[in-house]
C-alpha positions as CSV (number, residue, x, y, z in Angstrom):
1,M,70.0,56.1,247.3
2,D,67.6,57.9,244.1
3,G,69.7,61.2,245.4
4,R,73.3,59.3,244.7
5,E,72.3,58.1,241.2
6,G,71.0,61.6,240.3
7,L,74.3,63.0,241.3
8,I,76.2,60.0,239.7
9,D,73.9,60.7,236.2
10,T,74.7,64.4,236.6
11,T,78.3,64.0,237.0
12,V,78.6,61.7,234.0
13,K,76.2,63.9,231.5
14,T,79.0,66.6,232.6
15,S,81.5,64.9,231.5
16,E,79.4,63.7,228.1
17,T,78.7,66.9,227.1
18,G,82.2,68.5,227.9
19,Y,83.9,66.4,225.7
20,I,81.2,66.6,223.2
21,Q,81.9,70.2,223.4
22,R,85.6,70.1,222.8
23,R,85.3,68.2,220.1
24,L,82.6,70.3,218.1
25,V,85.1,73.4,218.5
26,K,88.0,71.3,217.6
27,A,86.1,70.3,214.5
28,M,85.4,74.3,213.6
29,E,89.1,75.9,214.5
30,D,89.6,76.2,210.9
31,I,86.2,77.7,209.7
32,M,86.2,81.1,208.7
33,V,83.6,83.3,206.9
34,K,85.2,84.7,203.8
35,Y,85.0,87.8,202.0
36,D,82.1,86.6,199.5
37,G,80.2,85.5,202.7
38,T,80.6,81.5,202.7
39,V,81.7,79.3,205.5
40,R,84.9,77.5,204.5
41,N,87.5,75.0,206.2
42,S,91.3,75.6,205.6
43,L,91.7,73.0,202.7
44,G,88.4,75.3,200.9
45,D,85.8,73.6,201.2
46,V,82.1,75.6,201.4
47,I,80.3,74.1,204.9
48,Q,77.9,77.1,204.6
49,F,76.9,78.9,200.8
50,L,75.6,82.3,203.6
51,Y,76.9,82.7,206.8
52,G,74.4,81.7,209.5
53,E,71.7,81.0,206.8
54,D,70.6,83.8,207.1
55,G,74.4,86.3,206.2
56,M,73.7,88.4,209.5
57,D,76.1,88.9,212.1
58,A,74.8,88.6,215.4
59,V,77.7,90.8,216.8
60,W,76.0,94.2,214.7
61,I,72.5,92.9,215.3
62,E,72.7,92.8,218.8
63,S,73.9,96.3,219.4
64,Q,70.8,98.2,219.6
65,K,70.4,101.6,221.3
66,L,67.5,102.5,223.3
67,D,66.9,106.1,223.6
68,S,64.0,106.0,225.7
69,L,66.4,104.9,228.5
70,K,68.5,108.2,229.0
71,M,65.1,110.8,228.4
72,K,62.9,112.3,231.1
73,K,59.5,111.7,231.8
74,S,58.7,115.0,229.9
75,E,60.8,114.7,226.7
76,F,59.4,110.5,226.7
77,D,55.9,112.1,226.6
78,N,56.6,114.0,224.2
79,V,58.5,112.0,221.6
80,F,55.7,108.9,222.2
81,K,52.8,110.2,223.5
82,Y,49.9,111.0,220.6
83,E,47.7,114.1,221.9
84,I,44.5,112.4,219.7
85,D,42.6,114.0,222.2
86,D,44.0,118.0,221.6
87,G,41.6,120.2,219.4
88,N,44.9,121.4,217.3
89,W,46.5,117.6,217.0
90,N,47.0,117.9,213.5
91,P,50.7,115.9,212.4
92,S,52.0,117.0,209.0
93,Y,53.0,113.5,208.1
94,M,49.5,111.9,208.2
95,L,46.5,112.3,205.0
96,P,43.6,114.5,207.2
97,E,41.1,111.6,206.8
98,H,43.5,109.0,208.7
99,V,43.9,111.8,211.4
100,E,39.9,112.6,212.0
101,D,39.7,108.7,212.1
102,L,42.7,109.0,215.0
103,K,40.5,111.7,216.4
104,T,37.0,109.9,216.2
105,I,37.5,105.8,216.7
106,R,38.1,105.0,220.7
107,E,39.6,101.5,219.6
108,F,42.8,103.6,218.2
109,H,42.9,105.7,221.3
110,N,42.9,102.5,223.8
111,V,46.2,101.3,221.0
112,F,48.5,104.3,221.8
113,D,47.7,103.7,225.1
114,I,48.8,100.2,225.3
115,D,51.8,100.8,223.3
116,V,52.8,103.9,225.5
117,Q,52.0,101.6,228.8
118,K,54.2,98.6,227.2
119,L,57.3,101.3,226.2
120,E,57.0,102.5,229.8
121,A,57.3,99.0,231.6
122,D,60.4,98.2,228.9
123,R,61.5,101.6,229.9
124,F,60.9,101.1,234.0
125,Q,62.2,97.1,234.0
126,L,65.1,98.0,231.3
127,G,66.3,101.2,233.5
128,T,66.7,99.4,236.9
């Protein structure tokens, strides 16, 4: 009896949510984003002053390149791994005192190692 009741509840809820979705789509069919960034209906009434409340279009935000997926292992290591233990490692984009801190403070080594491990795990997971 419980299974039958659950099945009936599911059926009723599906039809209710479908009807709600249909009404929502019908109500929004005349809404558009204008060139000034506002969201307006067919009468020109302002629905929202800024599209999505932040003005960002999700279509353009979601398109992200992951160059690390296409890289070979050696190229990945070249780009993302710091050779802090190497005595010749002296990046020109850092101040000398910061480079010295990176070489001497062990916690920095651990942070870099963890970041590279996360990148490698993401690369493996997304690449398969």
